[in-house]
BALOBA-1460 file (C-alpha; in Angstrom, 3 decimals):
// residues 404
<rec num="1" residu="m" x="-8.425" y="16.760" z="15.880"/>
<rec num="2" residu="s" x="-6.274" y="16.159" z="19.095"/>
<rec num="3" residu="e" x="-2.445" y="15.959" z="18.988"/>
<rec num="4" residu="r" x="-2.560" y="12.373" z="20.110"/>
<rec num="5" residu="n" x="-4.911" y="11.529" z="17.246"/>
<rec num="6" residu="t" x="-2.956" y="13.511" z="14.714"/>
<rec num="7" residu="t" x="0.390" y="11.547" z="15.810"/>
<rec num="8" residu="s" x="-1.141" y="8.371" z="15.741"/>
<rec num="9" residu="f" x="-2.438" y="8.942" z="12.156"/>
<rec num="10" residu="c" x="0.968" y="9.656" z="11.021"/>
<rec num="11" residu="l" x="2.416" y="6.597" z="12.711"/>
<rec num="12" residu="m" x="-0.056" y="4.500" z="10.942"/>
<rec num="13" residu="i" x="0.755" y="6.142" z="7.644"/>
<rec num="14" residu="f" x="4.595" y="5.696" z="8.084"/>
<rec num="15" residu="r" x="3.880" y="2.200" z="8.711"/>
<rec num="16" residu="r" x="2.068" y="1.613" z="5.632"/>
<rec num="17" residu="l" x="4.434" y="3.216" z="3.003"/>
<rec num="18" residu="q" x="4.929" y="-0.483" z="2.025"/>
<rec num="19" residu="l" x="2.534" y="0.566" z="-0.876"/>
<rec num="20" residu="l" x="5.354" y="2.242" z="-2.438"/>
<rec num="21" residu="f" x="7.186" y="-1.184" z="-2.781"/>
<rec num="22" residu="v" x="4.052" y="-2.631" z="-4.485"/>
<rec num="23" residu="l" x="4.032" y="0.501" z="-7.026"/>
<rec num="24" residu="m" x="7.822" y="0.222" z="-7.725"/>
<rec num="25" residu="i" x="7.342" y="-3.748" z="-8.136"/>
<rec num="26" residu="a" x="4.649" y="-2.925" z="-10.739"/>
<rec num="27" residu="i" x="6.425" y="-0.449" z="-12.473"/>
<rec num="28" residu="a" x="9.630" y="-2.865" z="-12.518"/>
<rec num="29" residu="i" x="7.386" y="-5.527" z="-14.226"/>
<rec num="30" residu="v" x="5.584" y="-3.234" z="-16.787"/>
<rec num="31" residu="l" x="8.189" y="-0.879" z="-17.670"/>
<rec num="32" residu="p" x="10.815" y="-2.990" z="-19.366"/>
<rec num="33" residu="t" x="8.366" y="-5.093" z="-21.190"/>
<rec num="34" residu="s" x="7.384" y="-2.025" z="-23.224"/>
<rec num="35" residu="s" x="10.231" y="-2.734" z="-25.572"/>
<rec num="36" residu="a" x="9.870" y="-6.644" z="-25.586"/>
<rec num="37" residu="a" x="7.030" y="-6.639" z="-28.400"/>
<rec num="38" residu="r" x="9.226" y="-4.453" z="-30.681"/>
<rec num="39" residu="s" x="12.365" y="-6.589" z="-29.910"/>
<rec num="40" residu="m" x="10.452" y="-9.766" z="-30.856"/>
<rec num="41" residu="q" x="9.228" y="-8.009" z="-34.280"/>
<rec num="42" residu="d" x="12.768" y="-6.785" z="-35.080"/>
<rec num="43" residu="h" x="13.882" y="-10.511" z="-34.221"/>
<rec num="44" residu="e" x="11.206" y="-11.906" z="-36.784"/>
<rec num="45" residu="a" x="11.986" y="-9.352" z="-39.393"/>
<rec num="46" residu="a" x="15.729" y="-10.233" z="-39.154"/>
<rec num="47" residu="q" x="14.837" y="-13.811" z="-39.965"/>
<rec num="48" residu="d" x="12.635" y="-12.996" z="-42.752"/>
<rec num="49" residu="a" x="15.487" y="-10.762" z="-44.385"/>
<rec num="50" residu="p" x="19.099" y="-12.525" z="-42.900"/>
<rec num="51" residu="v" x="22.052" y="-10.471" z="-43.524"/>
<rec num="52" residu="s" x="25.363" y="-11.908" z="-42.540"/>
<rec num="53" residu="d" x="26.909" y="-10.467" z="-39.253"/>
<rec num="54" residu="e" x="30.326" y="-10.021" z="-41.334"/>
<rec num="55" residu="r" x="28.708" y="-7.709" z="-43.752"/>
<rec num="56" residu="e" x="26.624" y="-5.754" z="-41.359"/>
<rec num="57" residu="a" x="29.961" y="-5.181" z="-39.351"/>
<rec num="58" residu="d" x="31.738" y="-4.230" z="-42.525"/>
<rec num="59" residu="e" x="28.848" y="-1.821" z="-43.339"/>
<rec num="60" residu="h" x="29.169" y="-0.105" z="-40.021"/>
<rec num="61" residu="v" x="32.819" y="0.007" z="-40.369"/>
<rec num="62" residu="e" x="32.427" y="1.787" z="-43.406"/>
<rec num="63" residu="e" x="29.703" y="4.170" z="-42.524"/>
<rec num="64" residu="g" x="32.038" y="5.047" z="-39.408"/>
<rec num="65" residu="d" x="34.844" y="5.898" z="-41.919"/>
<rec num="66" residu="h" x="32.880" y="7.883" z="-44.272"/>
<rec num="67" residu="e" x="30.414" y="9.500" z="-42.238"/>
<rec num="68" residu="e" x="32.312" y="11.058" z="-39.197"/>
<rec num="69" residu="e" x="29.611" y="13.862" z="-38.931"/>
<rec num="70" residu="p" x="29.197" y="15.479" z="-35.340"/>
<rec num="71" residu="a" x="26.157" y="14.133" z="-33.807"/>
<rec num="72" residu="k" x="23.453" y="16.731" z="-33.999"/>
<rec num="73" residu="f" x="21.370" y="18.164" z="-30.885"/>
<rec num="74" residu="d" x="18.122" y="16.244" z="-30.753"/>
<rec num="75" residu="a" x="15.912" y="17.151" z="-27.687"/>
<rec num="76" residu="v" x="13.586" y="14.166" z="-28.070"/>
<rec num="77" residu="h" x="16.331" y="11.903" z="-27.845"/>
<rec num="78" residu="h" x="17.845" y="13.348" z="-25.130"/>
<rec num="79" residu="n" x="14.746" y="13.127" z="-22.967"/>
<rec num="80" residu="s" x="13.502" y="9.561" z="-24.296"/>
<rec num="81" residu="d" x="14.541" y="6.600" z="-22.312"/>
<rec num="82" residu="a" x="17.710" y="4.444" z="-22.556"/>
<rec num="83" residu="y" x="19.800" y="1.568" z="-21.181"/>
<rec num="84" residu="y" x="22.590" y="3.819" z="-19.830"/>
<rec num="85" residu="l" x="23.077" y="6.779" z="-17.774"/>
<rec num="86" residu="d" x="24.326" y="9.854" z="-19.921"/>
<rec num="87" residu="f" x="26.942" y="11.892" z="-17.955"/>
<rec num="88" residu="s" x="28.341" y="13.852" z="-21.037"/>
<rec num="89" residu="p" x="30.993" y="14.924" z="-21.447"/>
<rec num="90" residu="m" x="31.985" y="11.941" z="-19.257"/>
<rec num="91" residu="p" x="31.404" y="8.405" z="-20.177"/>
<rec num="92" residu="k" x="28.037" y="6.840" z="-20.317"/>
<rec num="93" residu="l" x="27.309" y="4.408" z="-17.722"/>
<rec num="94" residu="e" x="25.623" y="1.088" z="-19.097"/>
<rec num="95" residu="l" x="23.024" y="-0.380" z="-17.132"/>
<rec num="96" residu="p" x="22.208" y="-4.145" z="-16.972"/>
<rec num="97" residu="r" x="20.414" y="-5.889" z="-19.583"/>
<rec num="98" residu="i" x="18.089" y="-8.978" z="-18.623"/>
<rec num="99" residu="f" x="16.311" y="-10.964" z="-21.124"/>
<rec num="100" residu="v" x="13.759" y="-13.871" z="-20.940"/>
<rec num="101" residu="v" x="14.662" y="-16.022" z="-23.793"/>
<rec num="102" residu="r" x="13.448" y="-19.098" z="-25.787"/>
<rec num="103" residu="r" x="16.564" y="-20.666" z="-26.919"/>
<rec num="104" residu="a" x="16.926" y="-22.319" z="-30.219"/>
<rec num="105" residu="d" x="16.224" y="-25.872" z="-28.524"/>
<rec num="106" residu="g" x="12.802" y="-24.522" z="-27.020"/>
<rec num="107" residu="e" x="14.111" y="-24.338" z="-23.550"/>
<rec num="108" residu="i" x="13.077" y="-21.054" z="-21.780"/>
<rec num="109" residu="g" x="15.701" y="-19.140" z="-19.882"/>
<rec num="110" residu="v" x="16.864" y="-15.881" z="-18.354"/>
<rec num="111" residu="d" x="20.320" y="-14.246" z="-19.642"/>
<rec num="112" residu="f" x="21.685" y="-11.613" z="-17.528"/>
<rec num="113" residu="f" x="24.493" y="-9.014" z="-18.803"/>
<rec num="114" residu="g" x="26.249" y="-6.226" z="-17.074"/>
<rec num="115" residu="s" x="25.825" y="-3.968" z="-20.309"/>
<rec num="116" residu="t" x="24.536" y="-3.969" z="-23.601"/>
<rec num="117" residu="h" x="28.016" y="-4.424" z="-25.161"/>
<rec num="118" residu="a" x="28.364" y="-7.601" z="-23.062"/>
<rec num="119" residu="a" x="24.994" y="-8.890" z="-24.477"/>
<rec num="120" residu="v" x="26.425" y="-8.040" z="-27.909"/>
<rec num="121" residu="e" x="29.702" y="-9.902" z="-27.304"/>
<rec num="122" residu="a" x="27.756" y="-12.722" z="-25.959"/>
<rec num="123" residu="g" x="26.056" y="-13.366" z="-29.347"/>
<rec num="124" residu="y" x="22.854" y="-11.050" z="-29.180"/>
<rec num="125" residu="v" x="22.591" y="-8.657" z="-32.431"/>
<rec num="126" residu="a" x="22.597" y="-4.851" z="-32.173"/>
<rec num="127" residu="e" x="20.283" y="-3.682" z="-34.991"/>
<rec num="128" residu="i" x="21.284" y="0.023" z="-35.315"/>
<rec num="129" residu="e" x="18.955" y="2.488" z="-36.612"/>
<rec num="130" residu="e" x="19.803" y="4.744" z="-39.522"/>
<rec num="131" residu="g" x="20.656" y="8.136" z="-37.663"/>
<rec num="132" residu="s" x="21.128" y="6.433" z="-34.456"/>
<rec num="133" residu="h" x="23.019" y="8.873" z="-31.682"/>
<rec num="134" residu="g" x="24.458" y="6.238" z="-29.448"/>
<rec num="135" residu="g" x="25.381" y="3.282" z="-31.751"/>
<rec num="136" residu="i" x="24.968" y="0.234" z="-30.051"/>
<rec num="137" residu="l" x="23.794" y="1.476" z="-26.941"/>
<rec num="138" residu="d" x="20.740" y="3.017" z="-28.854"/>
<rec num="139" residu="a" x="20.145" y="-0.345" z="-30.748"/>
<rec num="140" residu="h" x="17.423" y="-2.855" z="-30.743"/>
<rec num="141" residu="i" x="18.695" y="-5.947" z="-29.257"/>
<rec num="142" residu="v" x="17.790" y="-9.270" z="-30.674"/>
<rec num="143" residu="a" x="18.757" y="-12.889" z="-29.678"/>
<rec num="144" residu="g" x="21.339" y="-14.284" z="-32.212"/>
<rec num="145" residu="s" x="19.550" y="-17.474" z="-31.945"/>
<rec num="146" residu="g" x="16.145" y="-18.307" z="-30.336"/>
<rec num="147" residu="k" x="13.640" y="-15.471" z="-29.116"/>
<rec num="148" residu="i" x="13.465" y="-12.701" z="-26.890"/>
<rec num="149" residu="l" x="10.256" y="-13.360" z="-24.820"/>
<rec num="150" residu="v" x="10.392" y="-10.538" z="-22.337"/>
<rec num="151" residu="d" x="13.229" y="-7.762" z="-22.092"/>
<rec num="152" residu="m" x="13.572" y="-6.988" z="-18.209"/>
<rec num="153" residu="s" x="16.526" y="-4.813" z="-18.607"/>
<rec num="154" residu="i" x="16.960" y="-1.718" z="-16.400"/>
<rec num="155" residu="s" x="16.506" y="1.449" z="-18.099"/>
<rec num="156" residu="k" x="17.435" y="5.114" z="-17.206"/>
<rec num="157" residu="h" x="13.723" y="5.860" z="-16.414"/>
<rec num="158" residu="l" x="13.235" y="2.838" z="-14.154"/>
<rec num="159" residu="f" x="16.912" y="3.680" z="-12.295"/>
<rec num="160" residu="f" x="15.617" y="6.829" z="-11.449"/>
<rec num="161" residu="a" x="12.132" y="5.442" z="-10.375"/>
<rec num="162" residu="w" x="13.884" y="3.366" z="-7.991"/>
<rec num="163" residu="l" x="16.192" y="6.090" z="-6.833"/>
<rec num="164" residu="s" x="12.959" y="8.166" z="-5.840"/>
<rec num="165" residu="m" x="11.656" y="5.355" z="-3.883"/>
<rec num="166" residu="l" x="14.814" y="5.011" z="-2.115"/>
<rec num="167" residu="i" x="14.503" y="8.700" z="-1.392"/>
<rec num="168" residu="v" x="11.092" y="8.392" z="0.025"/>
<rec num="169" residu="l" x="11.846" y="5.656" z="2.057"/>
<rec num="170" residu="g" x="14.855" y="7.072" z="3.236"/>
<rec num="171" residu="a" x="12.950" y="10.185" z="4.500"/>
<rec num="172" residu="y" x="10.092" y="8.755" z="5.910"/>
<rec num="173" residu="l" x="11.495" y="5.562" z="7.721"/>
<rec num="174" residu="p" x="13.703" y="6.840" z="9.998"/>
<rec num="175" residu="i" x="10.843" y="9.405" z="11.215"/>
<rec num="176" residu="a" x="8.594" y="6.289" z="11.512"/>
<rec num="177" residu="g" x="11.289" y="5.185" z="14.031"/>
<rec num="178" residu="r" x="11.023" y="8.310" z="16.051"/>
<rec num="179" residu="y" x="7.179" y="8.035" z="16.359"/>
<rec num="180" residu="k" x="7.681" y="4.394" z="17.546"/>
<rec num="181" residu="k" x="9.933" y="5.556" z="20.348"/>
<rec num="182" residu="g" x="7.461" y="8.257" z="21.412"/>
<rec num="183" residu="i" x="9.051" y="11.253" z="19.531"/>
<rec num="184" residu="g" x="6.055" y="13.136" z="18.003"/>
<rec num="185" residu="r" x="3.503" y="10.756" z="19.533"/>
<rec num="186" residu="d" x="4.018" y="11.408" z="23.328"/>
<rec num="187" residu="t" x="5.874" y="14.546" z="22.828"/>
<rec num="188" residu="a" x="5.892" y="17.586" z="20.293"/>
<rec num="189" residu="p" x="7.796" y="16.637" z="16.845"/>
<rec num="190" residu="k" x="11.524" y="17.347" z="17.100"/>
<rec num="191" residu="g" x="13.507" y="19.196" z="14.346"/>
<rec num="192" residu="r" x="12.648" y="20.874" z="11.232"/>
<rec num="193" residu="f" x="12.701" y="17.909" z="9.208"/>
<rec num="194" residu="q" x="10.031" y="15.802" z="11.134"/>
<rec num="195" residu="n" x="7.983" y="18.907" z="11.175"/>
<rec num="196" residu="l" x="8.251" y="19.343" z="7.581"/>
<rec num="197" residu="l" x="7.376" y="15.494" z="6.621"/>
<rec num="198" residu="e" x="4.568" y="15.722" z="9.103"/>
<rec num="199" residu="s" x="3.049" y="18.668" z="7.349"/>
<rec num="200" residu="l" x="3.229" y="16.842" z="4.200"/>
<rec num="201" residu="v" x="1.397" y="14.210" z="5.501"/>
<rec num="202" residu="l" x="-1.074" y="16.489" z="7.016"/>
<rec num="203" residu="f" x="-1.612" y="18.310" z="4.035"/>
<rec num="204" residu="v" x="-2.264" y="15.460" z="1.904"/>
<rec num="205" residu="r" x="-4.817" y="14.152" z="4.252"/>
<rec num="206" residu="d" x="-6.677" y="17.290" z="5.207"/>
<rec num="207" residu="d" x="-6.230" y="19.388" z="1.811"/>
<rec num="208" residu="i" x="-6.812" y="16.651" z="-0.761"/>
<rec num="209" residu="v" x="-7.992" y="13.311" z="0.417"/>
<rec num="210" residu="r" x="-10.582" y="14.186" z="3.101"/>
<rec num="211" residu="p" x="-12.680" y="17.008" z="1.214"/>
<rec num="212" residu="s" x="-12.433" y="14.743" z="-2.017"/>
<rec num="213" residu="i" x="-13.625" y="11.194" z="-0.301"/>
<rec num="214" residu="g" x="-15.392" y="12.127" z="2.768"/>
<rec num="215" residu="p" x="-15.852" y="9.888" z="5.956"/>
<rec num="216" residu="k" x="-14.014" y="6.932" z="4.584"/>
<rec num="217" residu="a" x="-10.920" y="9.130" z="3.545"/>
<rec num="218" residu="d" x="-8.651" y="7.858" z="6.097"/>
<rec num="219" residu="k" x="-8.693" y="4.401" z="4.656"/>
<rec num="220" residu="y" x="-7.263" y="5.766" z="1.218"/>
<rec num="221" residu="v" x="-4.823" y="8.183" z="2.810"/>
<rec num="222" residu="p" x="-1.637" y="5.813" z="2.645"/>
<rec num="223" residu="y" x="-2.003" y="4.993" z="-1.030"/>
<rec num="224" residu="l" x="-2.590" y="8.649" z="-1.960"/>
<rec num="225" residu="l" x="0.091" y="9.718" z="0.075"/>
<rec num="226" residu="t" x="2.639" y="7.193" z="-1.313"/>
<rec num="227" residu="v" x="1.322" y="8.418" z="-4.778"/>
<rec num="228" residu="f" x="1.884" y="12.096" z="-3.923"/>
<rec num="229" residu="l" x="5.388" y="11.589" z="-2.556"/>
<rec num="230" residu="f" x="6.477" y="9.344" z="-5.330"/>
<rec num="231" residu="v" x="5.273" y="11.450" z="-8.068"/>
<rec num="232" residu="v" x="6.889" y="14.724" z="-6.563"/>
<rec num="233" residu="t" x="10.100" y="13.284" z="-6.188"/>
<rec num="234" residu="c" x="10.196" y="11.663" z="-9.597"/>
<rec num="235" residu="n" x="9.217" y="15.233" z="-11.125"/>
<rec num="236" residu="l" x="11.766" y="17.075" z="-9.079"/>
<rec num="237" residu="i" x="14.633" y="14.439" z="-9.484"/>
<rec num="238" residu="g" x="14.460" y="14.974" z="-13.266"/>
<rec num="239" residu="l" x="15.511" y="18.728" z="-12.883"/>
<rec num="240" residu="f" x="18.933" y="17.795" z="-11.517"/>
<rec num="241" residu="p" x="21.856" y="17.682" z="-13.571"/>
<rec num="242" residu="f" x="22.287" y="14.487" z="-15.388"/>
<rec num="243" residu="g" x="18.814" y="13.215" z="-13.937"/>
<rec num="244" residu="a" x="15.792" y="11.757" z="-15.762"/>
<rec num="245" residu="t" x="12.279" y="12.237" z="-14.966"/>
<rec num="246" residu="a" x="10.518" y="8.676" z="-14.689"/>
<rec num="247" residu="t" x="7.122" y="10.213" z="-15.010"/>
<rec num="248" residu="a" x="7.853" y="11.247" z="-18.476"/>
<rec num="249" residu="n" x="7.652" y="7.795" z="-19.278"/>
<rec num="250" residu="i" x="4.038" y="6.564" z="-20.293"/>
<rec num="251" residu="m" x="4.796" y="3.225" z="-18.545"/>
<rec num="252" residu="v" x="5.409" y="4.752" z="-15.187"/>
<rec num="253" residu="t" x="2.458" y="6.982" z="-15.414"/>
<rec num="254" residu="a" x="0.243" y="4.005" z="-16.675"/>
<rec num="255" residu="v" x="1.156" y="2.050" z="-13.936"/>
<rec num="256" residu="l" x="0.299" y="4.725" z="-11.356"/>
<rec num="257" residu="a" x="-3.181" y="5.165" z="-13.136"/>
<rec num="258" residu="i" x="-3.789" y="1.473" z="-13.100"/>
<rec num="259" residu="m" x="-3.221" y="1.507" z="-9.311"/>
<rec num="260" residu="t" x="-5.881" y="4.233" z="-9.041"/>
<rec num="261" residu="f" x="-8.192" y="2.637" z="-11.209"/>
<rec num="262" residu="i" x="-7.820" y="-0.679" z="-9.146"/>
<rec num="263" residu="y" x="-8.785" y="1.187" z="-5.802"/>
<rec num="264" residu="t" x="-11.476" y="2.828" z="-7.568"/>
<rec num="265" residu="m" x="-12.906" y="-0.563" z="-8.482"/>
<rec num="266" residu="f" x="-12.966" y="-1.974" z="-5.175"/>
<rec num="267" residu="a" x="-14.031" y="1.328" z="-3.422"/>
<rec num="268" residu="g" x="-17.225" y="1.328" z="-5.610"/>
<rec num="269" residu="t" x="-20.678" y="0.890" z="-3.519"/>
<rec num="270" residu="k" x="-23.656" y="-0.614" z="-4.728"/>
<rec num="271" residu="d" x="-25.134" y="2.865" z="-5.478"/>
<rec num="272" residu="y" x="-22.064" y="3.645" z="-7.543"/>
<rec num="273" residu="w" x="-22.389" y="0.828" z="-9.541"/>
<rec num="274" residu="k" x="-26.117" y="1.482" z="-10.011"/>
<rec num="275" residu="h" x="-25.453" y="4.869" z="-11.366"/>
<rec num="276" residu="i" x="-23.068" y="3.016" z="-14.099"/>
<rec num="277" residu="f" x="-25.357" y="0.203" z="-15.174"/>
<rec num="278" residu="w" x="-28.599" y="1.721" z="-14.517"/>
<rec num="279" residu="p" x="-28.804" y="5.519" z="-14.025"/>
<rec num="280" residu="p" x="-31.326" y="6.472" z="-11.842"/>
<rec num="281" residu="g" x="-33.667" y="9.534" z="-12.807"/>
<rec num="282" residu="i" x="-33.320" y="8.776" z="-16.653"/>
<rec num="283" residu="p" x="-35.857" y="7.957" z="-19.150"/>
<rec num="284" residu="i" x="-35.806" y="4.224" z="-20.212"/>
<rec num="285" residu="l" x="-35.124" y="5.291" z="-23.995"/>
<rec num="286" residu="v" x="-31.928" y="7.499" z="-22.988"/>
<rec num="287" residu="k" x="-30.432" y="4.895" z="-20.555"/>
<rec num="288" residu="p" x="-29.144" y="2.574" z="-23.373"/>
<rec num="289" residu="i" x="-27.241" y="5.485" z="-24.918"/>
<rec num="290" residu="l" x="-25.908" y="6.840" z="-21.504"/>
<rec num="291" residu="i" x="-24.937" y="3.459" z="-19.849"/>
<rec num="292" residu="p" x="-21.973" y="2.874" z="-22.526"/>
<rec num="293" residu="v" x="-20.914" y="6.279" z="-22.082"/>
<rec num="294" residu="e" x="-20.685" y="5.692" z="-18.221"/>
<rec num="295" residu="i" x="-18.756" y="2.562" z="-18.702"/>
<rec num="296" residu="l" x="-16.192" y="4.298" z="-21.215"/>
<rec num="297" residu="g" x="-15.947" y="6.731" z="-18.595"/>
<rec num="298" residu="l" x="-14.536" y="4.013" z="-16.323"/>
<rec num="299" residu="f" x="-11.590" y="3.554" z="-18.581"/>
<rec num="300" residu="t" x="-11.008" y="7.304" z="-19.607"/>
<rec num="301" residu="k" x="-10.446" y="8.316" z="-16.153"/>
<rec num="302" residu="p" x="-7.257" y="6.326" z="-15.506"/>
<rec num="303" residu="f" x="-6.320" y="7.215" z="-19.169"/>
<rec num="304" residu="a" x="-6.645" y="10.985" z="-18.674"/>
<rec num="305" residu="l" x="-4.517" y="10.666" z="-15.505"/>
<rec num="306" residu="a" x="-1.529" y="8.679" z="-17.248"/>
<rec num="307" residu="i" x="-1.548" y="11.223" z="-20.421"/>
<rec num="308" residu="r" x="-1.936" y="14.260" z="-18.475"/>
<rec num="309" residu="l" x="1.103" y="13.654" z="-16.166"/>
<rec num="310" residu="f" x="3.129" y="12.091" z="-18.831"/>
<rec num="311" residu="a" x="2.601" y="15.051" z="-21.360"/>
<rec num="312" residu="n" x="3.271" y="17.781" z="-18.696"/>
<rec num="313" residu="m" x="6.377" y="16.407" z="-17.652"/>
<rec num="314" residu="t" x="7.627" y="15.652" z="-21.115"/>
<rec num="315" residu="a" x="6.831" y="19.029" z="-22.681"/>
<rec num="316" residu="g" x="8.625" y="21.287" z="-20.219"/>
<rec num="317" residu="h" x="11.869" y="19.190" z="-20.706"/>
<rec num="318" residu="l" x="11.319" y="19.559" z="-24.414"/>
<rec num="319" residu="v" x="10.895" y="23.137" z="-24.300"/>
<rec num="320" residu="i" x="13.963" y="23.746" z="-22.437"/>
<rec num="321" residu="l" x="15.990" y="21.593" z="-24.543"/>
<rec num="322" residu="s" x="14.526" y="23.262" z="-27.817"/>
<rec num="323" residu="l" x="15.428" y="26.757" z="-26.383"/>
<rec num="324" residu="i" x="19.154" y="25.474" z="-25.853"/>
<rec num="325" residu="g" x="19.134" y="23.841" z="-28.883"/>
<rec num="326" residu="l" x="18.434" y="27.400" z="-30.847"/>
<rec num="327" residu="i" x="21.924" y="28.369" z="-30.022"/>
<rec num="328" residu="f" x="23.378" y="25.488" z="-32.142"/>
<rec num="329" residu="s" x="20.862" y="25.869" z="-34.834"/>
<rec num="330" residu="f" x="21.335" y="29.599" z="-35.179"/>
<rec num="331" residu="a" x="25.365" y="29.025" z="-35.116"/>
<rec num="332" residu="d" x="24.947" y="26.387" z="-37.891"/>
<rec num="333" residu="l" x="22.789" y="28.443" z="-40.065"/>
<rec num="334" residu="f" x="24.356" y="31.816" z="-39.796"/>
<rec num="335" residu="g" x="27.846" y="31.207" z="-38.177"/>
<rec num="336" residu="p" x="29.335" y="31.361" z="-34.520"/>
<rec num="337" residu="a" x="28.880" y="35.067" z="-34.118"/>
<rec num="338" residu="v" x="25.034" y="34.789" z="-34.230"/>
<rec num="339" residu="g" x="24.872" y="31.377" z="-32.149"/>
<rec num="340" residu="f" x="26.812" y="33.389" z="-29.423"/>
<rec num="341" residu="g" x="24.326" y="36.313" z="-29.885"/>
<rec num="342" residu="v" x="21.451" y="34.156" z="-29.395"/>
<rec num="343" residu="v" x="22.941" y="32.813" z="-26.059"/>
<rec num="344" residu="p" x="21.386" y="35.463" z="-23.490"/>
<rec num="345" residu="i" x="18.304" y="35.067" z="-25.027"/>
<rec num="346" residu="s" x="17.947" y="31.384" z="-25.110"/>
<rec num="347" residu="v" x="19.551" y="30.849" z="-21.772"/>
<rec num="348" residu="a" x="17.062" y="33.500" z="-20.117"/>
<rec num="349" residu="f" x="13.852" y="31.773" z="-21.671"/>
<rec num="350" residu="a" x="15.408" y="28.401" z="-20.773"/>
<rec num="351" residu="l" x="15.816" y="29.481" z="-16.795"/>
<rec num="352" residu="f" x="12.378" y="30.980" z="-16.662"/>
<rec num="353" residu="i" x="10.911" y="27.559" z="-18.235"/>
<rec num="354" residu="f" x="13.119" y="25.713" z="-15.826"/>
<rec num="355" residu="l" x="11.703" y="27.863" z="-12.913"/>
<rec num="356" residu="l" x="8.145" y="27.212" z="-14.142"/>
<rec num="357" residu="e" x="8.905" y="23.450" z="-14.388"/>
<rec num="358" residu="i" x="9.850" y="23.427" z="-10.553"/>
<rec num="359" residu="l" x="6.219" y="24.728" z="-9.895"/>
<rec num="360" residu="v" x="4.835" y="22.380" z="-12.487"/>
<rec num="361" residu="a" x="6.405" y="19.444" z="-10.918"/>
<rec num="362" residu="i" x="4.641" y="19.980" z="-7.544"/>
<rec num="363" residu="i" x="1.225" y="21.042" z="-9.327"/>
<rec num="364" residu="q" x="1.042" y="17.861" z="-11.283"/>
<rec num="365" residu="a" x="1.879" y="15.762" z="-8.208"/>
<rec num="366" residu="y" x="-0.835" y="17.611" z="-6.393"/>
<rec num="367" residu="v" x="-3.191" y="17.252" z="-9.500"/>
<rec num="368" residu="f" x="-2.623" y="13.579" z="-10.038"/>
<rec num="369" residu="t" x="-3.383" y="12.820" z="-6.366"/>
<rec num="370" residu="m" x="-6.212" y="15.252" z="-6.338"/>
<rec num="371" residu="l" x="-7.916" y="13.665" z="-9.179"/>
<rec num="372" residu="s" x="-7.139" y="10.018" z="-7.965"/>
<rec num="373" residu="a" x="-8.945" y="10.886" z="-4.624"/>
<rec num="374" residu="l" x="-11.836" y="12.293" z="-6.625"/>
<rec num="375" residu="f" x="-12.234" y="9.263" z="-8.823"/>
<rec num="376" residu="i" x="-11.987" y="6.876" z="-5.685"/>
<rec num="377" residu="g" x="-14.539" y="9.399" z="-3.821"/>
<rec num="378" residu="m" x="-17.035" y="9.158" z="-6.870"/>
<rec num="379" residu="a" x="-16.942" y="5.452" z="-6.191"/>
<rec num="380" residu="a" x="-16.969" y="5.412" z="-2.136"/>
<rec num="381" residu="v" x="-19.626" y="7.891" z="-1.636"/>
<rec num="382" residu="e" x="-22.825" y="7.013" z="-0.130"/>
<rec num="383" residu="h" x="-25.523" y="8.898" z="-2.185"/>
<rec num="384" residu="e" x="-28.578" y="9.789" z="-0.150"/>
<rec num="385" residu="h" x="-31.155" y="11.283" z="-2.675"/>
<rec num="386" residu="h" x="-34.433" y="10.842" z="-4.125"/>
<rec num="387" residu="e" x="-34.618" y="8.788" z="-7.318"/>
<rec num="388" residu="d" x="-35.219" y="11.733" z="-9.751"/>
<rec num="389" residu="h" x="-31.921" y="13.849" z="-8.585"/>
<rec num="390" residu="g" x="-29.695" y="10.607" z="-8.090"/>
<rec num="391" residu="h" x="-27.895" y="10.933" z="-11.500"/>
<rec num="392" residu="d" x="-27.372" y="14.669" z="-11.051"/>
<rec num="393" residu="a" x="-25.276" y="14.424" z="-8.158"/>
<rec num="394" residu="h" x="-23.074" y="11.702" z="-9.982"/>
<rec num="395" residu="g" x="-22.952" y="14.026" z="-13.024"/>
<rec num="396" residu="s" x="-21.777" y="16.894" z="-11.056"/>
<rec num="397" residu="l" x="-18.632" y="15.002" z="-9.969"/>
<rec num="398" residu="t" x="-18.144" y="13.850" z="-13.626"/>
<rec num="399" residu="t" x="-18.142" y="17.442" z="-14.807"/>
<rec num="400" residu="v" x="-15.695" y="18.431" z="-12.096"/>
<rec num="401" residu="e" x="-13.263" y="15.877" z="-13.393"/>
<rec num="402" residu="a" x="-13.846" y="16.668" z="-17.173"/>
<rec num="403" residu="g" x="-13.266" y="20.575" z="-16.359"/>
<rec num="404" residu="s" x="-10.032" y="19.600" z="-14.358"/>
């Protein structure tokens, strides 16, 4: 490809990075609602078994007086989502709480609070679970009167997903401005940063999208490039101190997988749908068995995408936190001397896993983008084959996906 075509292609990619906004809007809508159903169930349970607010407050005060035990290290809790940013040992920074509610008089409205404590002070009820680490901050919030329809509160993972979006846009929009001015289009790219970002674009296009999709690849490069940049940024930002990995939230990976599913459905050709609903080259008696399997495969692919990314990013953090937690566990069981003795071993293994996680963060972004491109390519490819070999070509791609 000529240099002019390459730079024109990069300019087109930069202009279409608004797809990132679409992804983030979808995440912003879906992620907060994950706790809405649970909040409504908690509220209904509270109505079925009412307890006076004063009595609950007295019980919490008594528990605080008599059970002043130090908080135990909990790796799962540390890695889970929350409505605050944890800067321990510094104070926690609470995030805004936003509720779409049906009030007691039947009117539907939106309540906005700057923090969880502000919501509780305004009349919302904090139902604190036994063994909770954060008190009100980790409590389930239910409406004091009326009913919460949708919890649109900004969570920790949503905050870092937005931060990742801003980082990607902040990196690429200035480069897009350079291309508009002709730097990199009429002349060679200037500076290491512009060359680095252009290399990422060409890597995704030439090594992931085009080999997987074929002649129609350039049509899907903007989306797949957006996915790659967003996922790799989310993965890496979670490795920084006080950071959180947005892709360790199943709702984030589910939104990304659904976007790939939608692209796959619209990319499907007539030949692709024929393979799904009437596989060629297959005996008639076998087709009633194979067709449900093919239809199920439409949904298992995005499901596998979401679970794979979520599980890999969650597991790495849990392993590191568990290794660090061994120090405190041995100190509690055998005394401080043994705890200090375990420190070099735990820290060494945790450092090794941390370095491995940096590699995994990049690999998982590559795998997610590669599989998304494969799924889209399976739908968009034009099959040129005889009837008796038609399903073999389609099945080979399915075998590649399953083996990955």
